[in-house]
C-alpha positions in Angstrom: -21.7 23.5 12.9 -19.4 24.5 10.0 -18.4 22.1 7.2 -14.9 21.7 8.7 -16.3 20.8 12.1 -18.7 18.3 10.5 -15.9 16.7 8.6 -13.7 16.5 11.8 -16.5 14.9 13.7 -17.1 12.3 10.9 -13.4 11.5 10.8 -13.3 11.1 14.6 -16.1 8.4 14.3 -14.1 6.3 11.8 -12.1 4.2 14.3 -15.3 3.4 16.2 -17.0 2.4 13.0 -14.2 -0.1 12.1 -15.6 -3.6 12.7 -13.7 -5.8 15.2 -12.2 -9.0 13.9 -14.2 -12.2 14.3 -13.7 -14.0 17.6 -12.1 -17.0 15.9 -9.3 -14.9 14.5 -7.9 -14.0 18.0 -7.2 -10.4 17.0 -5.5 -11.1 13.7 -6.1 -8.2 11.4 -5.7 -8.3 7.6 -3.5 -6.0 5.6 -4.0 -2.3 5.6 -5.5 -0.9 2.5 -2.7 1.6 1.7 -4.4 3.2 -1.3 -7.8 3.4 0.2 -6.4 4.7 3.5 -4.0 7.0 1.6 -1.1 5.6 3.6 0.1 3.0 6.0 2.7 2.3 8.7 5.1 -0.5 7.9 6.4 -3.2 10.4 9.4 -0.9 11.2 7.1 1.9 12.3 7.7 4.1 9.2 4.7 6.0 8.1 4.2 6.1 4.3 1.7 8.5 2.7 0.2 8.3 -0.7 1.7 10.9 -3.1 0.1 10.0 -6.4 -1.4 7.3 -8.5 -2.4 5.3 -10.2 0.8 6.0 -12.1 1.5 6.2 -15.7 3.5 3.1 -16.9 6.6 5.2 -17.7 6.7 6.8 -14.3 6.2 3.4 -12.6 9.1 1.9 -14.7 11.4 4.8 -13.7 10.4 4.3 -10.0 11.1 0.6 -10.2 14.7 1.5 -10.6 15.1 4.8 -8.7 12.7 4.5 -5.7 14.2 3.8 -2.3 11.8 0.9 -1.7 9.5 -1.2 -3.8 6.7 -3.4 -2.7 4.5 -5.9 -4.5 2.4 -8.4 -2.6 2.0 -8.9 1.1 3.5 -11.0 3.9 2.2 -11.9 7.3 4.1 -10.3 10.1 4.0 -12.7 13.1 5.2 -10.0 15.5 2.4 -7.6 14.6 -0.1 -10.3 13.7 -0.9 -8.3 10.6 -0.6 -8.7 6.8 1.8 -6.0 5.5 3.1 -4.9 2.1 6.2 -7.0 1.3 9.3 -4.9 0.4 11.4 -6.3 -2.4 15.2 -6.7 -2.3 17.0 -4.9 -5.1 17.7 -8.1 -6.9 14.0 -8.9 -7.0 12.9 -5.7 -8.6 13.6 -6.4 -12.3 11.6 -9.6 -12.3 8.8 -8.0 -10.2 8.7 -5.1 -12.6 8.4 -7.4 -15.6 5.5 -9.2 -13.9 3.8 -5.9 -13.0 4.4 -4.4 -16.4 2.6 -7.4 -18.1 -0.4 -6.8 -15.8 -0.7 -3.1 -16.6 -2.1 -3.7 -20.1 -3.6 -7.1 -19.7 -7.3 -7.6 -19.9 -6.8 -10.9 -18.0 -6.2 -11.2 -14.3 -4.2 -10.5 -12.3 -3.9 -6.8 -13.1 -1.5 -4.3 -11.6 -1.6 -0.6 -10.6 1.3 1.4 -9.4 1.2 4.2 -6.7 3.9 6.5 -5.3 4.2 6.8 -1.6 6.7 8.9 0.5 7.8 9.0 4.1 8.7 11.9 6.3 12.4 11.7 5.4 11.8 12.1 1.7 12.2 8.5 0.7 10.1 7.2 -2.1 8.2 3.9 -2.3 6.8 2.3 -5.5 3.7 0.4 -4.4 2.4 -2.1 -6.9 -1.1 -3.2 -6.2 -2.3 -6.5 -7.6 -5.9 -7.3 -8.3 -7.1 -10.8 -8.9 
């Protein structure tokens, strides 16, 4: 078996290796891990793939203004029964950026890291990950 075949076989086993949710959660899943998974599908069915990151503060600041979408934090989607990244409205971005910017250099928690995602249509998403 070649290296490529071994890797494809290992990737095929990943969904089977994912643990099922506990019985008491009735199928509720927790948020996707967009950075670890190198992408995610939002509640509208748009597939976002990781392009680069963690980003330099200057690039993250620029994307906070120019990106098509920005997300920071998560919301529970009742329809999907899933925790999903929360997209910010344009008027929320300046305050969210100030909060994130303070967390880039802070030694205290929470800390923030920014990542750039893109969809198939060329739209850009600034994804700000918060660690507690």
